[in-house]
PDBQT receptor file of N, H, CA, C and O in Angstrom, charges set to zero:
ATOM      1  N   ASP A   1       1.231  -1.235  -0.312  1.00  0.00    +0.000 N 
ATOM      2  CA  ASP A   1      -0.016   0.050  -0.241  1.00  0.00    +0.000 C 
ATOM      3  C   ASP A   1       0.833   1.244  -0.199  1.00  0.00    +0.000 C 
ATOM      4  O   ASP A   1       1.594   1.562   0.715  1.00  0.00    +0.000 OA
ATOM      5  N   THR A   2       0.684   1.668  -0.943  1.00  0.00    +0.000 N 
ATOM      6  H   THR A   2       0.066   1.410  -1.686  1.00  0.00    +0.000 HD
ATOM      7  CA  THR A   2       1.627   3.427  -1.028  1.00  0.00    +0.000 C 
ATOM      8  C   THR A   2       1.121   4.782  -0.369  1.00  0.00    +0.000 C 
ATOM      9  O   THR A   2       1.786   5.805  -0.202  1.00  0.00    +0.000 OA
ATOM     10  N   THR A   3      -0.159   4.565  -0.047  1.00  0.00    +0.000 N 
ATOM     11  H   THR A   3      -0.699   3.734  -0.183  1.00  0.00    +0.000 HD
ATOM     12  CA  THR A   3      -0.975   5.386   0.221  1.00  0.00    +0.000 C 
ATOM     13  C   THR A   3      -0.157   6.286   1.022  1.00  0.00    +0.000 C 
ATOM     14  O   THR A   3       0.981   5.965   1.366  1.00  0.00    +0.000 OA
ATOM     15  N   GLU A   4      -0.996   8.044   1.513  1.00  0.00    +0.000 N 
ATOM     16  H   GLU A   4      -1.920   8.305   1.234  1.00  0.00    +0.000 HD
ATOM     17  CA  GLU A   4      -0.230   8.764   1.898  1.00  0.00    +0.000 C 
ATOM     18  C   GLU A   4      -0.361   8.479   3.570  1.00  0.00    +0.000 C 
ATOM     19  O   GLU A   4       0.544   8.556   4.401  1.00  0.00    +0.000 OA
ATOM     20  N   ASP A   5      -1.622   8.164   3.759  1.00  0.00    +0.000 N 
ATOM     21  H   ASP A   5      -2.357   8.102   3.084  1.00  0.00    +0.000 HD
ATOM     22  CA  ASP A   5      -2.402   8.076   5.266  1.00  0.00    +0.000 C 
ATOM     23  C   ASP A   5      -2.271   6.529   5.676  1.00  0.00    +0.000 C 
ATOM     24  O   ASP A   5      -2.819   5.592   5.094  1.00  0.00    +0.000 OA
ATOM     25  N   GLN A   6      -1.495   6.460   6.714  1.00  0.00    +0.000 N 
ATOM     26  H   GLN A   6      -1.050   7.221   7.187  1.00  0.00    +0.000 HD
ATOM     27  CA  GLN A   6      -1.094   4.923   7.254  1.00  0.00    +0.000 C 
ATOM     28  C   GLN A   6      -1.079   4.958   8.604  1.00  0.00    +0.000 C 
ATOM     29  O   GLN A   6      -0.227   4.395   9.291  1.00  0.00    +0.000 OA
ATOM     30  N   SER A   7      -2.417   5.897   9.211  1.00  0.00    +0.000 N 
ATOM     31  H   SER A   7      -3.110   6.354   8.653  1.00  0.00    +0.000 HD
ATOM     32  CA  SER A   7      -2.599   5.778   9.908  1.00  0.00    +0.000 C 
ATOM     33  C   SER A   7      -3.735   4.580  10.575  1.00  0.00    +0.000 C 
ATOM     34  O   SER A   7      -3.757   4.622  11.805  1.00  0.00    +0.000 OA
ATOM     35  N   GLY A   8      -4.428   3.802  10.112  1.00  0.00    +0.000 N 
ATOM     36  H   GLY A   8      -4.410   3.768   9.113  1.00  0.00    +0.000 HD
ATOM     37  CA  GLY A   8      -5.075   2.577  10.240  1.00  0.00    +0.000 C 
ATOM     38  C   GLY A   8      -3.911   1.168  10.112  1.00  0.00    +0.000 C 
ATOM     39  O   GLY A   8      -4.110  -0.010  10.412  1.00  0.00    +0.000 OA
ATOM     40  N   ALA A   9      -2.853   1.732   9.634  1.00  0.00    +0.000 N 
ATOM     41  H   ALA A   9      -2.691   2.689   9.391  1.00  0.00    +0.000 HD
ATOM     42  CA  ALA A   9      -2.001   0.277   9.414  1.00  0.00    +0.000 C 
ATOM     43  C   ALA A   9      -1.740  -0.292  10.593  1.00  0.00    +0.000 C 
ATOM     44  O   ALA A   9      -1.867   0.317  11.656  1.00  0.00    +0.000 OA
ATOM     45  N   SER A  10      -1.282  -1.735  10.485  1.00  0.00    +0.000 N 
ATOM     46  H   SER A  10      -1.180  -2.230   9.622  1.00  0.00    +0.000 HD
ATOM     47  CA  SER A  10      -0.389  -2.182  11.476  1.00  0.00    +0.000 C 
ATOM     48  C   SER A  10       0.764  -3.263  10.926  1.00  0.00    +0.000 C 
ATOM     49  O   SER A  10       0.619  -3.583   9.746  1.00  0.00    +0.000 OA
ATOM     50  N   PHE A  11       1.888  -3.862  11.636  1.00  0.00    +0.000 N 
ATOM     51  H   PHE A  11       2.006  -3.602  12.595  1.00  0.00    +0.000 HD
ATOM     52  CA  PHE A  11       2.641  -4.268  11.119  1.00  0.00    +0.000 C 
ATOM     53  C   PHE A  11       2.868  -5.746  12.080  1.00  0.00    +0.000 C 
ATOM     54  O   PHE A  11       2.875  -5.839  13.308  1.00  0.00    +0.000 OA
ATOM     55  N   ASP A  12       2.989  -6.482  11.376  1.00  0.00    +0.000 N 
ATOM     56  H   ASP A  12       2.984  -6.406  10.379  1.00  0.00    +0.000 HD
ATOM     57  CA  ASP A  12       3.335  -8.124  11.841  1.00  0.00    +0.000 C 
ATOM     58  C   ASP A  12       4.658  -7.750  12.563  1.00  0.00    +0.000 C 
ATOM     59  O   ASP A  12       5.611  -7.680  11.787  1.00  0.00    +0.000 OA
ATOM     60  N   ARG A  13       4.959  -7.476  13.950  1.00  0.00    +0.000 N 
ATOM     61  H   ARG A  13       4.185  -7.533  14.580  1.00  0.00    +0.000 HD
ATOM     62  CA  ARG A  13       5.891  -7.719  14.769  1.00  0.00    +0.000 C 
ATOM     63  C   ARG A  13       6.977  -8.566  15.355  1.00  0.00    +0.000 C 
ATOM     64  O   ARG A  13       8.127  -8.434  15.776  1.00  0.00    +0.000 OA
ATOM     65  N   SER A  14       5.935  -9.638  15.158  1.00  0.00    +0.000 N 
ATOM     66  H   SER A  14       5.002  -9.744  14.816  1.00  0.00    +0.000 HD
ATOM     67  CA  SER A  14       7.080 -11.260  14.872  1.00  0.00    +0.000 C 
ATOM     68  C   SER A  14       7.608 -11.545  13.853  1.00  0.00    +0.000 C 
ATOM     69  O   SER A  14       7.954 -12.725  13.803  1.00  0.00    +0.000 OA
ATOM     70  N   THR A  15       7.970 -10.560  12.421  1.00  0.00    +0.000 N 
ATOM     71  H   THR A  15       7.689  -9.602  12.461  1.00  0.00    +0.000 HD
ATOM     72  CA  THR A  15       8.384 -11.364  11.388  1.00  0.00    +0.000 C 
ATOM     73  C   THR A  15       9.896 -10.850  12.012  1.00  0.00    +0.000 C 
ATOM     74  O   THR A  15      10.168 -10.047  12.905  1.00  0.00    +0.000 OA
ATOM     75  N   GLU A  16      10.991 -11.933  10.863  1.00  0.00    +0.000 N 
ATOM     76  H   GLU A  16      10.770 -12.585  10.137  1.00  0.00    +0.000 HD
ATOM     77  CA  GLU A  16      12.217 -11.782  11.123  1.00  0.00    +0.000 C 
ATOM     78  C   GLU A  16      12.525 -10.604  10.454  1.00  0.00    +0.000 C 
ATOM     79  O   GLU A  16      13.576 -10.030  10.739  1.00  0.00    +0.000 OA
ATOM     80  N   GLY A  17      11.601 -10.044   9.409  1.00  0.00    +0.000 N 
ATOM     81  H   GLY A  17      10.747 -10.511   9.177  1.00  0.00    +0.000 HD
ATOM     82  CA  GLY A  17      12.340  -8.498   8.491  1.00  0.00    +0.000 C 
ATOM     83  C   GLY A  17      11.915  -7.457   9.708  1.00  0.00    +0.000 C 
ATOM     84  O   GLY A  17      12.257  -6.332  10.075  1.00  0.00    +0.000 OA
ATOM     85  N   TRP A  18      11.611  -7.785   9.842  1.00  0.00    +0.000 N 
ATOM     86  H   TRP A  18      11.334  -8.698   9.544  1.00  0.00    +0.000 HD
ATOM     87  CA  TRP A  18      10.692  -6.348  11.211  1.00  0.00    +0.000 C 
ATOM     88  C   TRP A  18      11.519  -6.537  12.595  1.00  0.00    +0.000 C 
ATOM     89  O   TRP A  18      11.936  -5.520  13.148  1.00  0.00    +0.000 OA
ATOM     90  N   LYS A  19      11.709  -7.513  13.037  1.00  0.00    +0.000 N 
ATOM     91  H   LYS A  19      11.370  -8.340  12.588  1.00  0.00    +0.000 HD
ATOM     92  CA  LYS A  19      13.061  -7.760  13.877  1.00  0.00    +0.000 C 
ATOM     93  C   LYS A  19      14.368  -6.626  13.613  1.00  0.00    +0.000 C 
ATOM     94  O   LYS A  19      14.645  -5.471  13.935  1.00  0.00    +0.000 OA
ATOM     95  N   ALA A  20      14.964  -7.745  12.817  1.00  0.00    +0.000 N 
ATOM     96  H   ALA A  20      14.740  -8.684  12.555  1.00  0.00    +0.000 HD
ATOM     97  CA  ALA A  20      16.080  -6.829  11.975  1.00  0.00    +0.000 C 
ATOM     98  C   ALA A  20      16.233  -5.102  11.962  1.00  0.00    +0.000 C 
ATOM     99  O   ALA A  20      17.203  -4.385  12.211  1.00  0.00    +0.000 OA
ATOM    100  N   LEU A  21      14.932  -4.805  11.588  1.00  0.00    +0.000 N 
ATOM    101  H   LEU A  21      14.144  -5.387  11.386  1.00  0.00    +0.000 HD
ATOM    102  CA  LEU A  21      14.457  -3.539  10.890  1.00  0.00    +0.000 C 
ATOM    103  C   LEU A  21      14.765  -2.810  12.037  1.00  0.00    +0.000 C 
ATOM    104  O   LEU A  21      15.751  -2.074  12.082  1.00  0.00    +0.000 OA
ATOM    105  N   SER A  22      13.935  -2.972  13.038  1.00  0.00    +0.000 N 
ATOM    106  H   SER A  22      13.134  -3.569  13.001  1.00  0.00    +0.000 HD
ATOM    107  CA  SER A  22      13.694  -2.581  14.429  1.00  0.00    +0.000 C 
ATOM    108  C   SER A  22      14.876  -2.487  15.315  1.00  0.00    +0.000 C 
ATOM    109  O   SER A  22      14.915  -1.656  16.222  1.00  0.00    +0.000 OA
ATOM    110  N   ARG A  23      16.073  -3.514  15.021  1.00  0.00    +0.000 N 
ATOM    111  H   ARG A  23      16.041  -4.190  14.284  1.00  0.00    +0.000 HD
ATOM    112  CA  ARG A  23      17.025  -3.369  15.891  1.00  0.00    +0.000 C 
ATOM    113  C   ARG A  23      18.282  -2.646  15.601  1.00  0.00    +0.000 C 
ATOM    114  O   ARG A  23      19.046  -2.227  16.471  1.00  0.00    +0.000 OA
ATOM    115  N   VAL A  24      18.515  -2.478  13.823  1.00  0.00    +0.000 N 
ATOM    116  H   VAL A  24      17.894  -2.818  13.116  1.00  0.00    +0.000 HD
ATOM    117  CA  VAL A  24      19.095  -1.757  13.474  1.00  0.00    +0.000 C 
ATOM    118  C   VAL A  24      18.791   0.024  13.826  1.00  0.00    +0.000 C 
ATOM    119  O   VAL A  24      19.563   0.914  14.184  1.00  0.00    +0.000 OA
ATOM    120  N   ALA A  25      17.529   0.022  13.576  1.00  0.00    +0.000 N 
ATOM    121  H   ALA A  25      16.902  -0.701  13.285  1.00  0.00    +0.000 HD
ATOM    122  CA  ALA A  25      16.636   1.776  13.618  1.00  0.00    +0.000 C 
ATOM    123  C   ALA A  25      17.206   1.902  15.228  1.00  0.00    +0.000 C 
ATOM    124  O   ALA A  25      17.754   2.961  15.534  1.00  0.00    +0.000 OA
ATOM    125  N   ALA A  26      17.093   0.957  16.125  1.00  0.00    +0.000 N 
ATOM    126  H   ALA A  26      16.648   0.097  15.876  1.00  0.00    +0.000 HD
ATOM    127  CA  ALA A  26      16.980   1.398  17.558  1.00  0.00    +0.000 C 
ATOM    128  C   ALA A  26      18.948   1.343  17.794  1.00  0.00    +0.000 C 
ATOM    129  O   ALA A  26      19.305   2.226  18.575  1.00  0.00    +0.000 OA
ATOM    130  N   LEU A  27      20.051   0.532  17.281  1.00  0.00    +0.000 N 
ATOM    131  H   LEU A  27      19.761  -0.186  16.647  1.00  0.00    +0.000 HD
ATOM    132  CA  LEU A  27      20.865   0.759  17.529  1.00  0.00    +0.000 C 
ATOM    133  C   LEU A  27      21.542   1.768  16.772  1.00  0.00    +0.000 C 
ATOM    134  O   LEU A  27      22.480   2.280  17.383  1.00  0.00    +0.000 OA
ATOM    135  N   CYS A  28      21.343   2.182  15.664  1.00  0.00    +0.000 N 
ATOM    136  H   CYS A  28      20.581   1.766  15.167  1.00  0.00    +0.000 HD
ATOM    137  CA  CYS A  28      22.036   3.116  14.966  1.00  0.00    +0.000 C 
ATOM    138  C   CYS A  28      21.520   4.750  14.904  1.00  0.00    +0.000 C 
ATOM    139  O   CYS A  28      21.657   5.687  14.117  1.00  0.00    +0.000 OA
ATOM    140  N   ASN A  29      20.907   4.537  16.094  1.00  0.00    +0.000 N 
ATOM    141  H   ASN A  29      20.796   3.776  16.733  1.00  0.00    +0.000 HD
ATOM    142  CA  ASN A  29      19.795   6.002  16.867  1.00  0.00    +0.000 C 
ATOM    143  C   ASN A  29      20.853   6.407  17.302  1.00  0.00    +0.000 C 
ATOM    144  O   ASN A  29      21.786   5.721  17.717  1.00  0.00    +0.000 OA
ATOM    145  N   ARG A  30      20.736   8.293  17.195  1.00  0.00    +0.000 N 
ATOM    146  H   ARG A  30      19.978   8.851  16.857  1.00  0.00    +0.000 HD
ATOM    147  CA  ARG A  30      21.792   9.080  18.353  1.00  0.00    +0.000 C 
ATOM    148  C   ARG A  30      20.497   9.702  19.419  1.00  0.00    +0.000 C 
ATOM    149  O   ARG A  30      20.816  10.407  20.377  1.00  0.00    +0.000 OA
ATOM    150  N   ALA A  31      18.903   9.335  19.122  1.00  0.00    +0.000 N 
ATOM    151  H   ALA A  31      18.644   8.762  18.344  1.00  0.00    +0.000 HD
ATOM    152  CA  ALA A  31      18.220   9.960  20.113  1.00  0.00    +0.000 C 
ATOM    153  C   ALA A  31      18.055   9.160  21.265  1.00  0.00    +0.000 C 
ATOM    154  O   ALA A  31      18.334   7.961  21.291  1.00  0.00    +0.000 OA
ATOM    155  N   GLU A  32      17.647   9.745  22.133  1.00  0.00    +0.000 N 
ATOM    156  H   GLU A  32      17.420  10.719  22.112  1.00  0.00    +0.000 HD
ATOM    157  CA  GLU A  32      17.167   9.037  23.401  1.00  0.00    +0.000 C 
ATOM    158  C   GLU A  32      16.894   9.792  24.250  1.00  0.00    +0.000 C 
ATOM    159  O   GLU A  32      17.549  10.777  24.590  1.00  0.00    +0.000 OA
ATOM    160  N   PHE A  33      15.486   9.255  24.861  1.00  0.00    +0.000 N 
ATOM    161  H   PHE A  33      14.954   8.454  24.585  1.00  0.00    +0.000 HD
ATOM    162  CA  PHE A  33      14.291   9.724  25.798  1.00  0.00    +0.000 C 
ATOM    163  C   PHE A  33      15.008  10.564  26.866  1.00  0.00    +0.000 C 
ATOM    164  O   PHE A  33      16.058  10.174  27.379  1.00  0.00    +0.000 OA
ATOM    165  N   LYS A  34      14.427  11.706  27.184  1.00  0.00    +0.000 N 
ATOM    166  H   LYS A  34      13.575  12.022  26.768  1.00  0.00    +0.000 HD
ATOM    167  CA  LYS A  34      14.534  12.653  28.169  1.00  0.00    +0.000 C 
ATOM    168  C   LYS A  34      14.183  11.512  29.487  1.00  0.00    +0.000 C 
ATOM    169  O   LYS A  34      13.489  10.495  29.508  1.00  0.00    +0.000 OA
ATOM    170  N   THR A  35      15.036  12.227  30.577  1.00  0.00    +0.000 N 
ATOM    171  H   THR A  35      15.599  13.053  30.559  1.00  0.00    +0.000 HD
ATOM    172  CA  THR A  35      14.639  11.401  31.876  1.00  0.00    +0.000 C 
ATOM    173  C   THR A  35      13.450  11.866  32.404  1.00  0.00    +0.000 C 
ATOM    174  O   THR A  35      12.603  12.700  32.083  1.00  0.00    +0.000 OA
ATOM    175  N   GLY A  36      13.655  10.988  33.421  1.00  0.00    +0.000 N 
ATOM    176  H   GLY A  36      14.343  10.311  33.682  1.00  0.00    +0.000 HD
ATOM    177  CA  GLY A  36      12.053  11.304  34.388  1.00  0.00    +0.000 C 
ATOM    178  C   GLY A  36      10.674  11.378  33.651  1.00  0.00    +0.000 C 
ATOM    179  O   GLY A  36       9.686  12.098  33.795  1.00  0.00    +0.000 OA
ATOM    180  N   GLN A  37      11.023  10.255  32.725  1.00  0.00    +0.000 N 
ATOM    181  H   GLN A  37      11.825   9.670  32.608  1.00  0.00    +0.000 HD
ATOM    182  CA  GLN A  37       9.356   9.910  32.345  1.00  0.00    +0.000 C 
ATOM    183  C   GLN A  37       8.791   8.513  31.836  1.00  0.00    +0.000 C 
ATOM    184  O   GLN A  37       8.111   8.225  30.851  1.00  0.00    +0.000 OA
ATOM    185  N   GLU A  38       9.245   7.862  32.720  1.00  0.00    +0.000 N 
ATOM    186  H   GLU A  38       9.797   8.096  33.520  1.00  0.00    +0.000 HD
ATOM    187  CA  GLU A  38       9.369   6.163  32.763  1.00  0.00    +0.000 C 
ATOM    188  C   GLU A  38       7.543   5.733  32.756  1.00  0.00    +0.000 C 
ATOM    189  O   GLU A  38       7.059   4.658  32.402  1.00  0.00    +0.000 OA
ATOM    190  N   ASN A  39       6.892   6.818  33.209  1.00  0.00    +0.000 N 
ATOM    191  H   ASN A  39       7.286   7.691  33.496  1.00  0.00    +0.000 HD
ATOM    192  CA  ASN A  39       5.107   6.742  34.106  1.00  0.00    +0.000 C 
ATOM    193  C   ASN A  39       4.628   6.625  32.180  1.00  0.00    +0.000 C 
ATOM    194  O   ASN A  39       3.867   5.785  31.701  1.00  0.00    +0.000 OA
ATOM    195  N   MET A  40       5.384   7.783  31.388  1.00  0.00    +0.000 N 
ATOM    196  H   MET A  40       6.002   8.466  31.778  1.00  0.00    +0.000 HD
ATOM    197  CA  MET A  40       4.561   8.178  30.394  1.00  0.00    +0.000 C 
ATOM    198  C   MET A  40       4.236   7.172  29.093  1.00  0.00    +0.000 C 
ATOM    199  O   MET A  40       5.069   6.273  28.981  1.00  0.00    +0.000 OA
ATOM    200  N   ALA A  41       3.346   7.170  28.258  1.00  0.00    +0.000 N 
ATOM    201  H   ALA A  41       2.669   7.901  28.349  1.00  0.00    +0.000 HD
ATOM    202  CA  ALA A  41       3.153   6.279  27.135  1.00  0.00    +0.000 C 
ATOM    203  C   ALA A  41       4.402   6.617  26.424  1.00  0.00    +0.000 C 
ATOM    204  O   ALA A  41       4.935   7.673  26.764  1.00  0.00    +0.000 OA
ATOM    205  N   ILE A  42       4.780   6.148  25.805  1.00  0.00    +0.000 N 
ATOM    206  H   ILE A  42       4.347   5.289  25.529  1.00  0.00    +0.000 HD
ATOM    207  CA  ILE A  42       5.824   5.930  24.602  1.00  0.00    +0.000 C 
ATOM    208  C   ILE A  42       5.893   6.855  23.911  1.00  0.00    +0.000 C 
ATOM    209  O   ILE A  42       6.995   7.403  23.890  1.00  0.00    +0.000 OA
ATOM    210  N   LEU A  43       4.950   7.362  23.175  1.00  0.00    +0.000 N 
ATOM    211  H   LEU A  43       4.055   6.916  23.192  1.00  0.00    +0.000 HD
ATOM    212  CA  LEU A  43       4.793   8.389  21.848  1.00  0.00    +0.000 C 
ATOM    213  C   LEU A  43       4.144   9.574  22.446  1.00  0.00    +0.000 C 
ATOM    214  O   LEU A  43       3.609  10.356  21.660  1.00  0.00    +0.000 OA
ATOM    215  N   LYS A  44       4.106   9.839  23.754  1.00  0.00    +0.000 N 
ATOM    216  H   LYS A  44       4.541   9.204  24.392  1.00  0.00    +0.000 HD
ATOM    217  CA  LYS A  44       4.092  11.363  24.068  1.00  0.00    +0.000 C 
ATOM    218  C   LYS A  44       5.782  11.501  25.055  1.00  0.00    +0.000 C 
ATOM    219  O   LYS A  44       6.105  12.501  25.697  1.00  0.00    +0.000 OA
ATOM    220  N   ARG A  45       6.262  10.775  24.980  1.00  0.00    +0.000 N 
ATOM    221  H   ARG A  45       6.000   9.962  24.459  1.00  0.00    +0.000 HD
ATOM    222  CA  ARG A  45       7.727  11.337  25.940  1.00  0.00    +0.000 C 
ATOM    223  C   ARG A  45       8.329  12.018  24.899  1.00  0.00    +0.000 C 
ATOM    224  O   ARG A  45       8.379  11.541  23.766  1.00  0.00    +0.000 OA
ATOM    225  N   ASP A  46       8.796  13.105  25.195  1.00  0.00    +0.000 N 
ATOM    226  H   ASP A  46       8.756  13.492  26.116  1.00  0.00    +0.000 HD
ATOM    227  CA  ASP A  46      10.128  14.106  24.724  1.00  0.00    +0.000 C 
ATOM    228  C   ASP A  46      11.293  13.304  24.320  1.00  0.00    +0.000 C 
ATOM    229  O   ASP A  46      11.451  12.128  24.649  1.00  0.00    +0.000 OA
ATOM    230  N   VAL A  47      12.064  13.961  23.626  1.00  0.00    +0.000 N 
ATOM    231  H   VAL A  47      11.935  14.916  23.359  1.00  0.00    +0.000 HD
ATOM    232  CA  VAL A  47      13.276  13.099  23.171  1.00  0.00    +0.000 C 
ATOM    233  C   VAL A  47      14.287  13.775  22.885  1.00  0.00    +0.000 C 
ATOM    234  O   VAL A  47      14.015  14.613  22.026  1.00  0.00    +0.000 OA
ATOM    235  N   ASN A  48      15.379  13.795  23.225  1.00  0.00    +0.000 N 
ATOM    236  H   ASN A  48      15.600  13.114  23.923  1.00  0.00    +0.000 HD
ATOM    237  CA  ASN A  48      16.928  14.573  22.811  1.00  0.00    +0.000 C 
ATOM    238  C   ASN A  48      17.278  13.967  21.297  1.00  0.00    +0.000 C 
ATOM    239  O   ASN A  48      17.884  12.896  21.266  1.00  0.00    +0.000 OA
ATOM    240  N   GLY A  49      16.876  14.689  19.890  1.00  0.00    +0.000 N 
ATOM    241  H   GLY A  49      16.383  15.559  19.915  1.00  0.00    +0.000 HD
ATOM    242  CA  GLY A  49      17.188  14.492  18.823  1.00  0.00    +0.000 C 
ATOM    243  C   GLY A  49      16.893  14.922  17.981  1.00  0.00    +0.000 C 
ATOM    244  O   GLY A  49      16.370  15.995  18.280  1.00  0.00    +0.000 OA
ATOM    245  N   ASP A  50      16.877  14.718  16.642  1.00  0.00    +0.000 N 
ATOM    246  H   ASP A  50      17.302  13.846  16.399  1.00  0.00    +0.000 HD
ATOM    247  CA  ASP A  50      16.271  14.784  15.391  1.00  0.00    +0.000 C 
ATOM    248  C   ASP A  50      14.947  14.540  15.416  1.00  0.00    +0.000 C 
ATOM    249  O   ASP A  50      14.904  13.480  16.041  1.00  0.00    +0.000 OA
ATOM    250  N   ALA A  51      13.806  14.838  15.135  1.00  0.00    +0.000 N 
ATOM    251  H   ALA A  51      13.842  15.699  14.628  1.00  0.00    +0.000 HD
ATOM    252  CA  ALA A  51      12.783  14.254  14.712  1.00  0.00    +0.000 C 
ATOM    253  C   ALA A  51      12.565  12.869  14.464  1.00  0.00    +0.000 C 
ATOM    254  O   ALA A  51      12.167  11.913  15.130  1.00  0.00    +0.000 OA
ATOM    255  N   SER A  52      13.031  13.102  13.057  1.00  0.00    +0.000 N 
ATOM    256  H   SER A  52      13.354  13.878  12.517  1.00  0.00    +0.000 HD
ATOM    257  CA  SER A  52      13.537  11.315  12.222  1.00  0.00    +0.000 C 
ATOM    258  C   SER A  52      13.962  10.560  13.289  1.00  0.00    +0.000 C 
ATOM    259  O   SER A  52      13.379   9.495  13.496  1.00  0.00    +0.000 OA
ATOM    260  N   GLU A  53      14.941  10.929  14.069  1.00  0.00    +0.000 N 
ATOM    261  H   GLU A  53      15.414  11.794  13.901  1.00  0.00    +0.000 HD
ATOM    262  CA  GLU A  53      15.598   9.878  14.694  1.00  0.00    +0.000 C 
ATOM    263  C   GLU A  53      14.575   9.550  15.955  1.00  0.00    +0.000 C 
ATOM    264  O   GLU A  53      14.151   8.414  16.168  1.00  0.00    +0.000 OA
ATOM    265  N   ALA A  54      14.143  11.034  16.990  1.00  0.00    +0.000 N 
ATOM    266  H   ALA A  54      14.488  11.957  16.816  1.00  0.00    +0.000 HD
ATOM    267  CA  ALA A  54      12.729  10.424  17.736  1.00  0.00    +0.000 C 
ATOM    268  C   ALA A  54      11.755   9.474  17.347  1.00  0.00    +0.000 C 
ATOM    269  O   ALA A  54      11.408   8.520  18.042  1.00  0.00    +0.000 OA
ATOM    270  N   ALA A  55      11.348   9.735  16.296  1.00  0.00    +0.000 N 
ATOM    271  H   ALA A  55      11.630  10.510  15.731  1.00  0.00    +0.000 HD
ATOM    272  CA  ALA A  55      10.410   8.834  15.075  1.00  0.00    +0.000 C 
ATOM    273  C   ALA A  55      10.741   7.204  15.062  1.00  0.00    +0.000 C 
ATOM    274  O   ALA A  55       9.932   6.316  15.332  1.00  0.00    +0.000 OA
ATOM    275  N   LEU A  56      12.184   7.029  14.665  1.00  0.00    +0.000 N 
ATOM    276  H   LEU A  56      12.841   7.750  14.445  1.00  0.00    +0.000 HD
ATOM    277  CA  LEU A  56      12.361   5.811  14.534  1.00  0.00    +0.000 C 
ATOM    278  C   LEU A  56      12.187   5.137  16.352  1.00  0.00    +0.000 C 
ATOM    279  O   LEU A  56      11.566   4.119  16.660  1.00  0.00    +0.000 OA
ATOM    280  N   LEU A  57      12.883   6.003  17.242  1.00  0.00    +0.000 N 
ATOM    281  H   LEU A  57      13.387   6.830  16.992  1.00  0.00    +0.000 HD
ATOM    282  CA  LEU A  57      12.878   5.467  18.704  1.00  0.00    +0.000 C 
ATOM    283  C   LEU A  57      12.026   5.312  18.724  1.00  0.00    +0.000 C 
ATOM    284  O   LEU A  57      11.997   4.100  18.939  1.00  0.00    +0.000 OA
ATOM    285  N   LYS A  58      10.762   5.731  18.639  1.00  0.00    +0.000 N 
ATOM    286  H   LYS A  58      10.786   6.715  18.465  1.00  0.00    +0.000 HD
ATOM    287  CA  LYS A  58       9.315   5.718  19.616  1.00  0.00    +0.000 C 
ATOM    288  C   LYS A  58       8.435   4.541  18.769  1.00  0.00    +0.000 C 
ATOM    289  O   LYS A  58       7.602   3.837  19.338  1.00  0.00    +0.000 OA
ATOM    290  N   CYS A  59       8.697   4.450  17.547  1.00  0.00    +0.000 N 
ATOM    291  H   CYS A  59       9.374   5.022  17.084  1.00  0.00    +0.000 HD
ATOM    292  CA  CYS A  59       8.342   3.448  16.793  1.00  0.00    +0.000 C 
ATOM    293  C   CYS A  59       8.971   1.846  17.042  1.00  0.00    +0.000 C 
ATOM    294  O   CYS A  59       8.323   0.884  16.633  1.00  0.00    +0.000 OA
ATOM    295  N   CYS A  60       9.941   1.709  17.563  1.00  0.00    +0.000 N 
ATOM    296  H   CYS A  60      10.468   2.491  17.896  1.00  0.00    +0.000 HD
ATOM    297  CA  CYS A  60      11.087   0.749  17.598  1.00  0.00    +0.000 C 
ATOM    298  C   CYS A  60      11.486   0.177  19.763  1.00  0.00    +0.000 C 
ATOM    299  O   CYS A  60      12.242  -0.523  20.437  1.00  0.00    +0.000 OA
ATOM    300  N   VAL A  61      10.827   0.713  19.837  1.00  0.00    +0.000 N 
ATOM    301  H   VAL A  61      10.213   1.281  19.290  1.00  0.00    +0.000 HD
ATOM    302  CA  VAL A  61      11.144   0.515  21.125  1.00  0.00    +0.000 C 
ATOM    303  C   VAL A  61       9.552   0.031  21.642  1.00  0.00    +0.000 C 
ATOM    304  O   VAL A  61       9.349  -0.266  22.819  1.00  0.00    +0.000 OA
TER     305      VAL A  61
């Protein structure tokens, strides 16, 4: 699916491809969650880093 709106999309996170991709995205990422937000939902946490890396970090955690 190449439509722009992917808001209802879901991914099978049990596939080997997803596991490899998310591992690379997490390990090769310079973004970090700001401290003191452990009780907040991941998508609502503030991040130190650029927007692209912040999105990857939130997606792969």
